[in-house]
MARZAKE-531917 format. One record per residue (C-alpha): residue in three letters; y, z, x negated. Coordinates in steps of 0.02 Angstrom, whole numbers, plus 32768, in hexadecimal, padded with zeros to 4 digits. Layout:
<rs>
res/y/z/x
ala/Y/Z/X
...
</rs>
This chain:
<rs>
res/y/z/x
unk/800A/7FFE/7FFB
unk/80BC/7FEC/7FCE
unk/8105/8083/7F71
unk/8176/80E7/7FEC
unk/8226/80A1/7F8C
unk/8223/7FFE/7FFF
unk/8233/8070/8097
unk/82D4/800F/80F7
unk/8360/8066/8143
unk/834F/8035/81E3
unk/83FB/804D/8205
unk/8425/7FB0/8194
unk/83BF/7F4A/820B
unk/83EE/7ECE/82A8
unk/83C3/7F18/834B
unk/8347/7EA5/8373
unk/82E9/7EB6/82D0
unk/8245/7EEF/82D1
unk/81F4/7F2B/8226
unk/8154/7F38/8268
unk/8157/7E92/8296
unk/81AB/7E5C/81F6
unk/8114/7EBD/818B
unk/808F/7E6A/8204
unk/80DE/7DD6/81E7
unk/80C3/7DE2/8118
unk/801A/7E15/812E
unk/8008/7D7F/8188
unk/805F/7D19/8104
unk/7FFB/7D77/806E
unk/7F74/7D41/80BA
unk/7F86/7C84/80D3
unk/7FD7/7C6A/8026
unk/7F70/7BE4/7FC0
unk/7F78/7C07/7EEC
unk/7F2A/7B61/7EC9
unk/7F77/7ACD/7E87
unk/7F90/7A48/7F12
unk/8021/7A0A/7EBE
unk/803C/7949/7EBC
unk/8019/78DB/7E1B
unk/8088/78A6/7DC2
unk/8114/790B/7E05
unk/81BC/78B8/7E1C
unk/822E/791E/7E86
unk/823C/79E1/7E7A
unk/82AA/7A2C/7EF7
unk/8306/7AE9/7EDF
unk/8359/7B42/7F4A
unk/83E1/7BEB/7F52
unk/8455/7C46/7FB9
unk/8502/7C72/7FB4
unk/856A/7CE3/802B
unk/860B/7D0D/8075
unk/8622/7DB5/80DF
unk/85EF/7D5A/817F
unk/858F/7CAD/813C
unk/84FA/7C99/80DE
unk/8507/7BDD/8075
unk/8452/7B90/8064
unk/8434/7B03/7FE3
unk/83BF/7AA3/7FB7
unk/83B9/7A2F/7F16
unk/8350/7988/7EDF
unk/832B/797C/7E2C
unk/82CB/78E8/7DE9
unk/823A/7927/7D72
unk/8210/7919/7CD3
unk/82D5/78E5/7C9E
unk/8325/796E/7D1E
unk/83BC/7908/7D58
unk/8406/7947/7DF7
unk/83D7/78C1/7E78
unk/843F/792A/7F0C
unk/845F/79BB/7F5E
unk/848B/79EF/801D
unk/84D0/7A98/805B
unk/84C6/7AFB/8102
unk/8542/7B85/8143
unk/84F6/7BFA/81B7
unk/8531/7CAE/820D
unk/84D9/7D32/81AA
unk/847C/7D9C/8213
unk/8413/7E06/81AE
unk/8451/7E6D/8114
unk/841D/7E77/8057
unk/836D/7EF2/8056
unk/82D9/7EE9/7FD9
unk/8254/7EAA/801B
unk/8288/7E55/80B0
unk/830D/7DCB/8054
unk/82B1/7D55/80CB
unk/82D4/7D66/814E
unk/838B/7D6F/8108
unk/838B/7CB6/80AA
unk/8309/7C5E/810F
unk/836C/7C17/817C
unk/83FE/7BBC/811F
unk/8367/7B83/80AC
unk/82F5/7B3F/8113
unk/839A/7AD0/8167
unk/83CF/7AA0/80BE
unk/8331/7A67/8082
unk/8315/7A03/812C
unk/83B6/79A8/8105
unk/8371/798D/8042
unk/82E1/792D/8098
unk/821D/794B/806E
unk/81F6/78D9/7FE5
unk/81EA/795F/7F5D
unk/8152/7993/7F21
unk/818A/7A4D/7EDF
unk/8203/7ACB/7F11
unk/8246/7B49/7EA9
unk/828C/7BD3/7F16
unk/8307/7C71/7EDA
unk/82A6/7CEA/7EF8
unk/81EC/7D52/7EEE
unk/8160/7CF4/7F2B
unk/80AC/7D77/7F11
unk/8122/7DE2/7E9E
unk/8147/7E4E/7F44
unk/80FD/7EF7/7F6A
unk/80B3/7E95/8011
unk/8091/7DE6/7F95
unk/80F6/7D97/8021
unk/8194/7D78/7FD0
unk/821F/7CEE/800F
unk/81C0/7C6C/7FAF
unk/812A/7C97/7FF9
unk/8177/7C8C/80A4
unk/81DD/7BFE/808A
unk/8140/7B87/8037
unk/80DB/7BA9/80D8
unk/8163/7B5C/813A
unk/818B/7AB2/80DE
unk/80DB/7AC3/809D
unk/80F3/7A8C/7FFF
unk/80C1/7AEE/7F50
unk/8157/7B4C/7F2C
unk/8172/7BC8/7E98
unk/81E2/7C75/7E9A
unk/824F/7C8B/7E1B
unk/82B3/7D3B/7E33
unk/8341/7D71/7DA4
unk/82FF/7E35/7DCD
unk/825F/7E7C/7DCC
unk/8240/7EC8/7E72
unk/8198/7F1F/7E4A
unk/8107/7F14/7DCD
unk/8103/7F40/7D1D
unk/810A/7ECA/7C94
unk/8074/7EC2/7C2A
unk/8060/7E8B/7B71
unk/80BB/7DDE/7B3C
unk/8071/7D3E/7B02
unk/80ED/7CE5/7AB9
unk/8191/7CCD/7B38
unk/812D/7D02/7BCC
unk/80C5/7DA8/7C01
unk/8056/7DC6/7CA6
unk/80A8/7E42/7D34
unk/8029/7ECA/7D7C
unk/803F/7F16/7E26
unk/7FC1/7F6E/7E59
unk/7F31/7F46/7DD4
unk/7F5F/7E93/7DE6
unk/7FB1/7E02/7DA5
unk/803B/7DC9/7E1C
unk/80C1/7D6F/7DB7
unk/8105/7D5D/7D04
unk/818F/7D8E/7CB7
unk/81CF/7CDD/7C54
unk/8250/7CCA/7BCA
unk/82A2/7C0D/7BE8
unk/8310/7C33/7B4B
unk/8302/7CAA/7AB6
unk/8392/7D0C/7ACD
unk/838F/7D1C/7B86
unk/834B/7DA2/7BFC
unk/82B7/7D61/7C5E
unk/829D/7D1E/7CF5
unk/8211/7D45/7D62
unk/818E/7CCF/7DB5
unk/810F/7CD8/7E31
unk/80AF/7C65/7EB2
unk/8103/7C32/7F4E
unk/806F/7BC8/7F9A
unk/800B/7B46/7F5E
unk/8006/7B4A/7EA1
unk/7FB2/7BBF/7E2F
unk/800C/7C45/7DB9
unk/7FF9/7BF8/7D12
unk/8032/7B47/7D6B
unk/80D6/7BA7/7D9D
unk/80F2/7BE3/7CEB
unk/80D6/7B34/7C8B
unk/8143/7AE9/7D0E
unk/81F4/7B71/7CFE
unk/81DC/7B58/7C60
unk/81DA/7A96/7C68
unk/8263/7A99/7CEF
unk/82B8/7B12/7C80
unk/8358/7AAF/7C06
unk/83B2/7B17/7BAA
unk/83E9/7B92/7C26
unk/8391/7C40/7C55
unk/8372/7BF1/7D17
unk/8306/7B56/7D33
unk/835F/7ABA/7D57
unk/832E/7AB8/7E13
unk/8387/7B68/7E2F
unk/8410/7B5A/7DB2
unk/8450/7ABC/7E1B
unk/8421/7B12/7EC6
unk/8498/7B99/7E80
unk/8529/7B27/7E5D
unk/851B/7AEA/7EFE
unk/8513/7B6C/7F56
unk/85C4/7BA1/7F04
unk/861F/7B1A/7F23
unk/85E2/7B07/7FDE
unk/8632/7BD8/7FE0
unk/86CF/7B8A/7F99
unk/86D6/7B12/8021
unk/86C6/7B8E/809F
unk/8742/7BF0/8067
unk/87D1/7B51/8055
unk/8782/7B47/8124
unk/8734/7A7F/80DD
unk/869E/7AD8/8124
unk/8651/7B0A/81B8
unk/85DF/7BA0/81E5
unk/856A/7B7D/8265
</rs>
């Protein structure tokens, strides 16, 4: 069972949100995640998603990156009303709507999705990358900037396994020498070994892999447009 430190402050939740139903959904999601390599070959296009926030709006960004050149092909954004506060372990319920809508605008030709958030590296083994990966039915990798759960094991060059409750649920990965690691885990339809390999291949001199870095740039650009009244929050 997850640690007690993940108990949720119910006063922060919307009045119509049920923690019990959310946890049941996460258990169901965890049971449906596939940790096998079902990725297309050759891989040509990779999508990345990120979310930026204002006081009332969530700006979802989805980008398409050509592989292996890592050139940006296109970017789409959607701004929606924020209906859920940030609560660890429940990130998917806050960010699902804007990212899913942005991905729909992007189109479905990508063969791999990178998500700014955790996959299996989650107290219920069902982080945002798992939920989004199941929704879009694409091979999906979770990439987080902070360690949510688990302990980092012995380093094997530029990566180290992360253990939680006696199992390997992710990996700490260094994409450049002087940067802190990022935390990689399976979202759906891919193995951890392949996730680590592809995250490194999708990085080009920055801490974050290029699909997520470009999605972050697109989200913050849209945030500026929203602030100037040039983008509508739906």
